[in-house]
Steps between C-alpha positions, in 0.01 A plus 500: 500500500677270260203262456324694221821547303593132520143399414494732200836374372398140565168512316619730221793279405310172544207621289728650232697176483183293477364735231819477293487120512130500413576714195787263413254212502212669316662713231706245298205285385307814399796635304564165330133463399469858374817486292424148376156617382662788311739256326781752437781456252854585611721474189802639686485215754397195298465477123204260517205503744450126556254396771454864601858515631508876444220556750669270752824697470333840515286406799804345667695823454221712647447263793875484562528877538199513733632215714843662521343814648271300731788285629681819602189629675456166679862506618458853634179401679669194651789714628276772644261246652776341709548786750122537530471128576776524760321800649179299524684233699590761760153651510262204515436264785697183422444327833376142496298399195501860372838426343344273234367775271821708497696180433269412209536848349877486541519154341283612208715811461815285477332264252386799293851645494632163386244493216590854392871422499454168321268647238703815442853362520464140380197442277447841336857517357448155346177614334677803354806299391295237315280766336811679370657175378175412325503832312873471420452152355167558327645385166617168648180310592678229700663750736205741497245233592713375788541857629126564463425185701737618774347847489152348544614272784664782697208735432266244655737462795516878545122528514487212748740699718279809464190296591670354807625843601147635467367233736778547755435875507126441525573284803716777645214747455247267662723411794594868541135584545496257794813629673465530878422838652765754591650481844562799718870511580597653830698815450714676754361831617 
């Protein structure tokens, strides 16, 4: 039967997606704290280490590379999850009030996809752009400070997107656990 295959694909992609987002939410603060505590000096990036800017830049570079990989994984999970979700619609009983849980999961899936696209294609490029402009203009404090403020603002927005994505996927997991039972479809013999 197709049920076990669809179930496996459904839960594997949903759990991998949730795990990737959980890592996206948990890892950056740990990296920032660890590197900030080490207080590194990066003479090739900035000539002076004012207000521990070197640790902010190094941690930002590490986090950026991790998030880039995780965004790709999230996009793959979102794409692979879609056919499994469609398959679930054909396999579960959606008569009467049983349609509520599949609708909730579908709505949360669409919201999650919107968060991934917004974070990956809108906010993340702004974070990277302002970080690069900050480094390029490190010798001009007026420009550098404005770019650092923008970098901070978009970094906060990006982590708000990640937090919201985490909650929408958590909702999808919880509602998925309450999906109605499978229905037996009549087959021609």
